[in-house]
C-alpha positions as CSV (number, residue, x, y, z in Angstrom):
1,M,-44.3,8.4,1.3
2,A,-41.6,6.9,3.5
3,L,-38.2,6.2,2.0
4,F,-37.9,2.7,3.6
5,T,-40.5,0.3,4.8
6,E,-39.7,-1.2,8.2
7,S,-38.3,-4.5,6.8
8,D,-36.3,-2.6,4.1
9,S,-34.8,-0.3,6.8
10,R,-33.7,-3.3,8.8
11,F,-32.1,-4.8,5.7
12,A,-30.4,-1.6,4.7
13,E,-29.0,-1.1,8.3
14,T,-27.6,-4.6,8.3
15,L,-26.1,-4.1,4.8
16,S,-24.5,-0.9,5.9
17,R,-22.7,-2.7,8.7
18,L,-21.7,-5.4,6.2
19,V,-20.2,-2.8,3.8
20,Y,-17.7,-1.6,6.5
21,C,-16.9,-4.9,8.3
22,N,-13.7,-6.9,8.0
23,P,-14.7,-9.7,5.5
24,F,-12.3,-12.2,7.1
25,L,-13.8,-11.9,10.6
26,P,-16.8,-13.9,11.9
27,E,-18.8,-10.7,11.9
28,R,-19.2,-10.9,8.1
29,L,-20.9,-14.3,8.4
30,K,-23.2,-13.1,11.2
31,L,-24.3,-10.0,9.2
32,Q,-25.0,-12.0,6.1
33,R,-27.1,-14.4,8.1
34,E,-29.0,-11.5,9.6
35,A,-29.6,-10.0,6.2
36,L,-30.8,-13.1,4.5
37,G,-32.2,-15.1,7.4
38,A,-30.4,-18.2,8.8
39,S,-32.8,-20.6,7.1
40,R,-31.8,-19.4,3.6
41,F,-28.1,-19.0,4.3
42,V,-25.6,-21.6,3.1
43,Q,-22.0,-20.7,3.0
44,P,-18.6,-21.9,4.4
45,V,-17.7,-20.3,7.7
46,V,-14.2,-19.4,6.4
47,W,-13.3,-17.9,3.1
48,H,-10.1,-19.3,1.7
49,K,-8.5,-20.2,-1.6
50,L,-10.1,-23.6,-1.9
51,T,-13.7,-22.5,-1.3
52,E,-16.2,-21.2,-3.7
53,L,-16.5,-17.4,-3.4
54,D,-18.3,-15.3,-5.9
55,N,-20.7,-18.0,-7.2
56,N,-22.1,-18.7,-3.7
57,P,-26.0,-18.7,-3.8
58,A,-26.2,-16.7,-0.6
59,I,-24.0,-13.9,-2.0
60,E,-26.1,-13.9,-5.2
61,R,-29.3,-13.5,-3.2
62,L,-27.8,-10.8,-1.1
63,E,-26.8,-8.8,-4.2
64,K,-30.1,-9.3,-5.9
65,R,-32.0,-8.0,-2.9
66,A,-29.6,-5.0,-2.6
67,R,-30.2,-4.2,-6.2
68,E,-33.9,-4.3,-5.9
69,L,-34.0,-2.2,-2.8
70,A,-31.6,0.4,-4.3
71,T,-33.7,0.7,-7.4
72,R,-36.9,1.1,-5.4
73,T,-35.4,3.6,-3.1
74,R,-33.9,5.6,-5.9
75,Q,-37.4,5.8,-7.5
76,R,-38.9,7.0,-4.3
77,L,-36.3,9.8,-4.0
78,A,-37.0,10.8,-7.7
79,E,-40.7,11.1,-6.8
80,G,-39.9,13.5,-4.0
81,A,-40.0,11.2,-0.9
82,A,-38.8,13.0,2.2
83,A,-35.7,11.5,3.7
84,S,-33.7,12.2,6.9
85,E,-29.9,12.3,6.8
86,P,-29.5,8.8,8.4
87,E,-31.8,7.4,5.7
88,L,-29.8,9.0,3.0
89,L,-26.6,7.6,4.5
90,L,-28.2,4.2,4.4
91,Y,-29.1,4.7,0.8
92,E,-25.5,5.7,0.0
93,D,-24.1,2.6,1.7
94,L,-26.6,0.5,-0.2
95,V,-25.5,2.0,-3.5
96,L,-21.8,1.6,-2.6
97,Y,-22.3,-2.1,-2.0
98,L,-24.1,-2.3,-5.4
99,F,-21.2,-0.5,-7.1
100,Y,-18.8,-3.0,-5.7
101,C,-20.9,-6.0,-6.8
102,C,-21.4,-4.6,-10.3
103,N,-17.6,-4.0,-10.9
104,R,-16.2,-6.9,-9.1
105,S,-15.5,-9.2,-12.1
106,G,-14.4,-6.2,-14.2
107,L,-11.8,-5.2,-11.5
108,D,-10.6,-8.8,-11.4
109,S,-10.0,-8.7,-15.1
110,I,-7.6,-5.7,-14.4
111,I,-6.0,-7.1,-11.3
112,T,-5.1,-10.7,-12.5
113,P,-3.3,-9.7,-15.8
114,S,-1.4,-7.0,-13.9
115,L,0.2,-9.8,-11.8
116,G,1.9,-11.3,-14.9
117,V,-0.6,-13.3,-16.9
118,H,-0.7,-10.9,-19.8
119,T,-1.1,-7.2,-20.5
120,A,-3.8,-5.7,-18.3
121,P,-6.8,-4.1,-20.0
122,S,-7.4,-0.4,-19.6
123,P,-9.9,0.6,-16.9
124,R,-11.5,3.0,-19.3
125,H,-14.4,0.8,-20.2
126,L,-15.0,-0.1,-16.5
127,W,-14.9,3.6,-15.6
128,K,-17.5,4.6,-18.2
129,G,-20.0,2.0,-16.9
130,F,-19.3,3.0,-13.3
131,L,-19.8,6.7,-14.1
132,A,-23.2,5.9,-15.7
133,D,-24.3,4.0,-12.6
134,F,-23.0,6.8,-10.3
135,S,-24.9,9.4,-12.2
136,H,-28.0,7.3,-12.0
137,F,-28.0,6.6,-8.3
138,L,-26.0,9.5,-6.7
139,D,-26.1,12.4,-9.1
140,M,-29.9,13.2,-9.0
141,S,-30.7,16.7,-9.9
142,G,-31.9,18.7,-6.9
143,R,-30.9,16.1,-4.4
144,A,-27.8,16.6,-2.1
145,F,-26.4,13.5,-0.4
146,P,-24.6,13.9,3.0
147,S,-21.3,12.3,2.0
148,R,-20.9,14.2,-1.3
149,H,-19.1,11.3,-2.8
150,E,-16.8,12.1,-5.8
151,P,-17.1,9.5,-8.5
152,A,-13.3,9.1,-9.1
153,R,-12.6,8.6,-5.4
154,V,-15.4,6.1,-5.0
155,F,-14.1,4.2,-8.1
156,A,-10.6,4.2,-6.6
157,G,-11.9,3.1,-3.3
158,I,-13.9,0.0,-4.6
159,S,-10.8,-0.8,-6.7
160,Q,-8.6,-0.8,-3.6
161,I,-11.1,-2.9,-1.7
162,R,-11.3,-5.5,-4.4
163,R,-7.5,-5.5,-4.9
164,A,-7.0,-6.1,-1.2
165,F,-9.5,-8.8,-1.0
166,Y,-8.0,-10.5,-4.1
167,H,-4.5,-10.5,-2.7
168,I,-5.4,-11.6,0.8
169,F,-7.7,-14.3,-0.5
170,N,-5.2,-15.7,-3.0
171,F,-1.9,-15.3,-1.1
172,I,-2.9,-16.6,2.4
173,V,-4.3,-20.1,2.2
174,G,-5.9,-22.3,4.9
175,A,-9.1,-22.7,6.9
176,S,-7.6,-22.8,10.4
177,K,-8.3,-20.1,12.9
178,P,-4.7,-18.9,13.0
179,V,-4.7,-18.3,9.3
180,S,-8.2,-16.8,9.4
181,R,-6.9,-14.3,12.0
182,L,-3.9,-13.6,9.8
183,R,-6.1,-12.7,6.9
184,A,-8.1,-10.4,9.1
185,A,-5.0,-8.8,10.5
186,V,-3.7,-8.1,7.0
187,W,-7.0,-6.5,6.1
188,E,-6.8,-4.2,9.2
189,S,-3.2,-3.3,8.2
190,I,-4.5,-2.0,4.9
191,F,-7.7,-0.3,6.1
192,T,-7.3,0.0,9.9
193,H,-10.0,-1.6,12.1
194,D,-12.5,1.1,11.0
195,I,-12.8,1.2,7.3
196,R,-15.6,3.8,7.5
197,R,-13.1,6.2,9.0
198,Y,-10.5,5.1,6.5
199,I,-12.7,6.0,3.6
200,R,-14.6,9.0,4.8
201,R,-11.7,10.7,6.6
202,S,-9.1,10.0,3.9
203,L,-6.8,8.0,6.1
204,Y,-5.4,6.4,3.0
205,D,-3.3,9.6,2.5
206,Y,-1.4,8.9,5.8
207,L,-1.0,5.1,6.1
208,G,2.0,5.1,3.9
209,D,3.9,6.8,6.8
210,F,3.2,3.7,9.0
211,P,5.9,1.0,8.6
212,L,4.8,-2.6,9.1
213,L,6.9,-5.3,10.8
214,V,6.1,-8.9,9.9
215,T,7.4,-11.5,12.3
216,G,7.2,-15.3,12.4
217,P,9.1,-18.5,11.7
218,S,10.9,-19.0,8.4
219,G,8.7,-20.4,5.7
220,T,5.4,-19.0,7.0
221,G,4.6,-16.6,4.2
222,K,6.0,-13.3,5.6
223,E,6.8,-12.0,2.1
224,L,3.3,-12.9,0.9
225,V,1.8,-10.8,3.8
226,A,4.1,-8.0,2.8
227,R,3.0,-8.3,-0.9
228,A,-0.7,-8.4,0.0
229,V,-0.3,-5.1,2.0
230,G,2.1,-3.4,-0.5
231,L,0.0,-4.2,-3.6
232,S,-3.2,-3.1,-1.9
233,R,-2.4,0.6,-1.2
234,F,-4.9,3.3,-2.2
235,I,-4.2,4.5,-5.8
236,P,-6.2,7.6,-7.0
237,F,-8.0,7.4,-10.3
238,N,-7.5,10.3,-12.8
239,P,-10.9,10.9,-14.5
240,Q,-9.4,13.1,-17.2
241,K,-6.8,10.5,-18.3
242,E,-9.2,7.7,-17.4
243,Q,-6.5,5.7,-15.7
244,F,-5.0,5.1,-12.2
245,D,-2.2,7.3,-11.1
246,T,0.3,4.4,-11.0
247,D,0.5,0.7,-11.8
248,F,0.0,-1.2,-8.6
249,A,1.8,-4.3,-9.9
250,S,5.1,-2.4,-10.3
251,S,4.8,-0.6,-6.9
252,F,6.3,-3.3,-4.7
253,S,10.1,-3.9,-4.4
254,A,11.6,-6.6,-2.3
255,L,15.2,-6.7,-0.9
256,N,16.5,-9.7,1.0
257,L,19.1,-8.3,3.3
258,S,20.5,-11.7,4.3
259,A,21.6,-12.4,0.7
260,L,23.8,-9.3,0.5
261,A,27.1,-8.0,2.1
262,P,26.6,-4.8,4.2
263,T,28.3,-2.6,1.5
264,L,26.0,-4.0,-1.2
265,I,22.9,-3.5,1.1
266,E,23.8,0.2,1.5
267,S,24.2,0.6,-2.3
268,E,21.1,-1.3,-3.1
269,L,18.9,0.5,-0.6
270,F,20.3,4.1,-0.7
271,G,22.0,4.2,-4.0
272,H,25.5,5.5,-4.7
273,Q,27.4,8.3,-6.4
274,R,30.0,7.6,-9.1
275,G,33.4,6.9,-7.4
276,A,31.9,6.2,-4.0
277,F,33.7,2.8,-4.0
278,T,35.7,0.6,-6.3
279,G,33.4,-0.4,-9.1
280,A,31.0,2.5,-8.8
281,V,31.5,3.7,-12.4
282,S,28.3,5.6,-12.5
283,D,25.6,7.2,-10.3
284,R,22.9,4.7,-9.2
285,A,19.5,5.2,-7.6
286,G,18.7,2.8,-4.8
287,W,15.4,1.2,-4.0
288,L,14.3,4.0,-1.7
289,E,14.8,6.5,-4.5
290,V,13.2,4.4,-7.2
291,C,10.2,3.7,-5.0
292,Q,7.1,5.6,-6.1
293,P,5.2,7.7,-3.5
294,L,2.4,5.1,-3.6
295,G,5.0,2.2,-3.6
296,T,6.4,-0.1,-1.0
297,V,9.9,-1.3,-0.2
298,F,10.0,-4.6,1.6
299,L,13.1,-5.3,3.7
300,D,13.3,-9.1,4.3
301,E,15.5,-10.4,7.2
302,I,15.7,-7.0,8.8
303,G,17.4,-8.7,11.8
304,E,20.5,-9.2,9.6
305,L,21.1,-5.4,9.2
306,D,24.3,-4.3,10.8
307,S,24.3,-1.4,13.3
308,A,25.6,1.3,11.0
309,L,22.9,0.6,8.5
310,Q,20.3,0.4,11.2
311,V,21.1,4.1,12.1
312,K,20.6,5.1,8.4
313,L,17.3,3.2,8.2
314,L,16.2,4.9,11.4
315,R,16.6,8.3,9.8
316,V,14.5,7.2,6.8
317,L,11.7,6.2,9.2
318,Q,12.0,9.3,11.4
319,D,12.6,12.1,8.8
320,R,11.8,10.3,5.5
321,T,15.3,11.4,4.3
322,F,18.4,9.6,3.1
323,Q,21.6,10.1,1.2
324,R,23.2,8.1,-1.6
325,L,26.5,6.5,-0.7
326,G,29.3,9.0,-1.2
327,E,26.9,12.0,-1.6
328,T,25.9,14.8,0.8
329,R,22.6,15.7,-0.8
330,M,19.5,14.8,1.2
331,R,16.8,12.9,-0.7
332,H,13.2,12.3,0.3
333,F,11.5,8.9,0.6
334,A,7.8,9.0,0.0
335,G,6.8,5.3,0.0
336,K,6.0,2.7,2.6
337,I,8.5,0.5,4.5
338,I,7.6,-3.1,5.3
339,A,10.2,-5.2,7.2
340,A,10.2,-8.9,8.1
341,T,12.3,-11.2,10.3
342,N,12.2,-14.6,11.8
343,R,14.5,-13.5,14.6
344,D,13.4,-12.8,18.2
345,L,14.1,-9.0,18.1
346,A,13.6,-8.7,21.9
347,T,16.5,-11.1,22.3
348,E,18.5,-9.3,19.7
349,M,17.9,-6.0,21.5
350,R,19.0,-7.4,24.8
351,A,22.2,-8.7,23.2
352,G,22.8,-5.2,21.7
353,R,22.6,-6.5,18.1
354,F,19.4,-4.6,17.2
355,R,18.6,-0.9,18.1
356,E,15.6,-0.4,20.3
357,D,14.8,3.0,18.6
358,L,14.7,1.3,15.2
359,Y,12.5,-1.5,16.6
360,Y,9.9,1.0,18.0
361,R,9.9,2.9,14.7
362,L,9.2,-0.4,12.8
363,C,6.5,-1.8,15.0
364,G,3.9,1.0,14.5
365,D,2.0,-1.9,12.9
366,M,2.8,-5.6,13.5
367,I,1.7,-8.9,12.0
368,T,2.8,-12.3,13.1
369,T,2.5,-15.3,10.8
370,P,1.6,-18.7,12.3
371,S,3.6,-21.9,11.9
372,L,2.2,-24.9,10.1
373,H,2.3,-26.7,13.5
374,E,-0.2,-24.1,14.9
375,Q,-2.4,-24.3,11.8
376,F,-2.6,-28.1,11.8
377,A,-3.2,-28.3,15.5
378,D,-6.3,-26.2,15.0
379,S,-7.4,-27.7,11.7
380,P,-5.9,-31.1,10.8
381,D,-7.7,-31.0,7.4
382,D,-5.6,-28.0,6.4
383,L,-2.8,-30.4,5.7
384,H,-4.6,-31.9,2.8
385,N,-5.9,-28.5,1.7
386,L,-2.3,-27.1,1.6
387,I,-0.9,-30.2,-0.2
388,L,-3.6,-29.7,-2.8
389,F,-2.8,-26.0,-3.1
390,V,0.9,-26.9,-3.7
391,A,0.0,-29.7,-6.2
392,K,-2.2,-27.4,-8.2
393,R,0.7,-25.0,-8.6
394,I,3.3,-27.6,-9.7
395,V,1.2,-30.2,-11.7
396,P,-2.3,-28.8,-12.2
397,D,-3.6,-31.8,-14.3
398,E,-2.5,-34.3,-11.6
399,A,-3.2,-32.2,-8.5
400,E,-6.0,-34.2,-7.0
401,A,-4.3,-37.6,-7.4
402,L,-0.9,-36.3,-6.3
403,A,-2.4,-34.6,-3.2
404,N,-4.2,-37.8,-2.1
405,E,-1.0,-39.9,-2.6
406,V,1.2,-37.4,-0.6
407,A,-1.4,-37.1,2.2
408,A,-1.5,-40.9,2.5
409,W,2.3,-41.2,2.5
410,I,2.6,-38.5,5.2
411,D,0.0,-40.2,7.4
412,H,1.9,-43.5,7.2
413,H,5.5,-42.3,7.4
414,L,5.5,-39.0,9.3
415,G,2.2,-39.0,11.1
416,R,-0.2,-36.2,11.6
417,D,1.8,-34.9,14.6
418,Y,4.9,-34.1,12.5
419,P,5.7,-30.5,13.4
420,W,6.9,-29.3,10.0
421,P,9.8,-27.2,11.3
422,G,10.4,-25.8,7.8
423,N,6.7,-24.7,7.6
424,F,5.2,-24.1,4.2
425,R,8.5,-24.2,2.4
426,E,9.2,-27.7,3.8
427,L,5.7,-28.9,2.9
428,E,6.2,-27.6,-0.7
429,Q,9.5,-29.5,-0.8
430,C,7.9,-32.6,0.5
431,V,5.3,-32.6,-2.3
432,R,8.1,-32.0,-4.9
433,N,10.3,-34.8,-3.5
434,F,7.3,-37.2,-3.5
435,L,6.4,-36.3,-7.1
436,I,10.0,-37.2,-8.2
437,R,11.1,-39.9,-5.7
438,K,7.9,-41.1,-4.0
439,E,9.5,-40.3,-0.7
440,Y,10.7,-37.4,1.5
441,H,13.4,-37.3,4.1
442,P,12.9,-34.5,6.7
443,A,16.0,-32.8,8.1
444,Y,15.4,-33.9,11.7
445,G,13.4,-37.1,11.2
446,P,9.7,-37.8,11.9
447,G,10.3,-38.2,15.7
448,S,11.5,-34.7,16.4
449,S,9.2,-32.1,17.8
450,A,9.1,-28.3,17.7
451,T,10.4,-28.3,21.3
452,D,13.3,-30.6,20.8
453,D,16.9,-29.3,21.3
454,P,17.9,-28.6,17.7
455,R,21.5,-29.8,18.4
456,Q,20.3,-33.1,19.8
457,A,17.8,-33.4,16.9
458,L,20.7,-32.8,14.4
459,A,22.9,-35.4,16.2
460,T,20.1,-37.9,16.0
461,A,19.5,-37.3,12.3
462,V,23.3,-37.7,11.6
463,A,23.5,-40.9,13.6
464,A,20.4,-42.3,11.8
465,G,21.8,-41.4,8.4
466,T,18.6,-39.6,7.3
467,L,20.3,-36.4,6.1
468,T,21.4,-35.8,2.5
469,M,24.9,-34.4,2.0
470,D,23.4,-31.0,1.1
471,E,21.2,-31.0,4.3
472,L,24.2,-32.1,6.4
473,E,26.4,-29.3,4.9
474,R,23.7,-26.6,5.5
475,C,23.2,-27.8,9.1
476,Y,26.9,-27.8,9.9
477,Y,27.5,-24.3,8.4
478,T,24.5,-23.0,10.4
479,L,25.7,-24.7,13.6
480,V,29.2,-23.0,13.4
481,Y,27.7,-19.7,12.4
482,A,25.4,-19.8,15.4
483,Q,28.5,-19.9,17.6
484,T,30.6,-17.2,15.8
485,R,27.8,-14.9,14.6
486,S,30.2,-13.8,11.8
487,Y,30.2,-15.0,8.2
488,Q,34.0,-14.3,8.0
489,D,34.9,-16.1,11.2
490,T,32.8,-19.1,10.1
491,A,34.5,-19.1,6.7
492,D,37.9,-19.0,8.4
493,R,37.1,-21.9,10.6
494,L,35.6,-24.0,7.8
495,K,38.2,-22.9,5.2
496,R,35.5,-21.6,2.9
497,N,34.5,-18.3,1.3
498,W,32.2,-16.1,3.4
499,R,29.7,-15.8,0.5
500,T,29.5,-19.6,0.5
501,V,28.9,-19.6,4.2
502,K,26.1,-17.0,3.8
503,S,24.4,-19.0,1.0
504,K,24.4,-22.1,3.1
505,I,22.8,-20.8,6.3
506,D,19.5,-22.5,7.2
507,R,17.5,-19.6,8.7
508,Q,14.9,-21.7,10.5
509,L,17.6,-23.8,12.2
510,L,19.6,-20.7,13.0
511,Q,16.6,-19.2,14.8
512,E,16.2,-22.4,16.9
513,L,19.9,-22.5,17.7
514,T,20.3,-18.8,18.6
515,G,17.1,-18.8,20.5
516,R,18.3,-21.5,22.8
517,S,21.8,-20.1,23.2
518,S,20.8,-16.6,24.1
């Protein structure tokens, strides 16, 4: 008795490739079509927040066929059917896919509350059901399977996969090709391009040593990318305690370097000893010390870090060691570093403001977030999709009506070619302004383009009287700071406090100004 019929073997081989593919690449769609037959396949080409996902009929048919085949194959094995190692590996992948499908909604019930809805339920009930399924399909007496899967590790693995999918799917919104490529890039950052190697060769034990550098214009979701990666790290499951080794929701710490003075950055990041400086009345652990071994520290605006602190951060990346401020004892950092910047670091390195050795330590893995201009150029319909996404967050009951009104207003007053220089943050502000005032005044006016000289665009906006006083103030602070490159010098020139200067800088405008003057 053969283990698989010819048609079952073809299906199992396709499903095996599907199990290990990147779900956000076109390959996933191709494999699902191959498994089900193109004539029976109905599904959106791109998975994103505003599409149906788990209730799709094609997915349901795929899962049903996988369950039926796994059940039949298990019965044949129990009856003593001969099986080669490649056939047993196909059976294993078939069962792994089934485990994921069976536990998908249960894992969501753990993931969603952990992100702040309410207290997350214990995974104990889910683990018991999984263990029963594992024993049934992969713990057959007298049968040794090639991969020798351990139930706790498989459970942790499918939990990580679901967690990663959940975060990427919910954090990164849009149907355009640039955004689709971004989702796929985040998936690879978590699992590498070869998830089979990641799982079977335990690469998850090493990826925490790989820093990630996220680049892109201001307002394009760099922190969301960092959160998706940081919240999706592999977390072992302890079968004795029937719980995960750590709570993923508390494993991500974000530090905005542009919002702090250099001395505060050093204290926040590395910690300090009592008496290290005026006001240090007690010992304090910094974020690097507080970070769990399976945790992540996110350093936003890494391009703002001064040269002395760049040297200290370089040591963390090279040796995984650091010292508290005012202390000689070496401490160990066991977590993952993710950094982000909207600056052109190549320009900063040429100008001597950013260390090359630090850059090359940070860019072991890199992700670039696309601008809204790129997204809408590829998929104009994404404008309405993103407006609806924003509207659902701020006024859920009025989302559809508000989105339609905002989209119509933008078409009439800004036009579909408006470049959205502030990216998603500007679009969000536009929706909020329209909800309150039924209008929106962009900083540079509807006629400006992404390639305009920002100084000329600013002058045009001032002459046209389209800026609010707050916008005018922020633009002028930024213009002067772009010339001095010093908060204190800018404060002296404008007769203001340096903290006020720092709080008023428009990072997107600064990038445009410094990019042209370098």
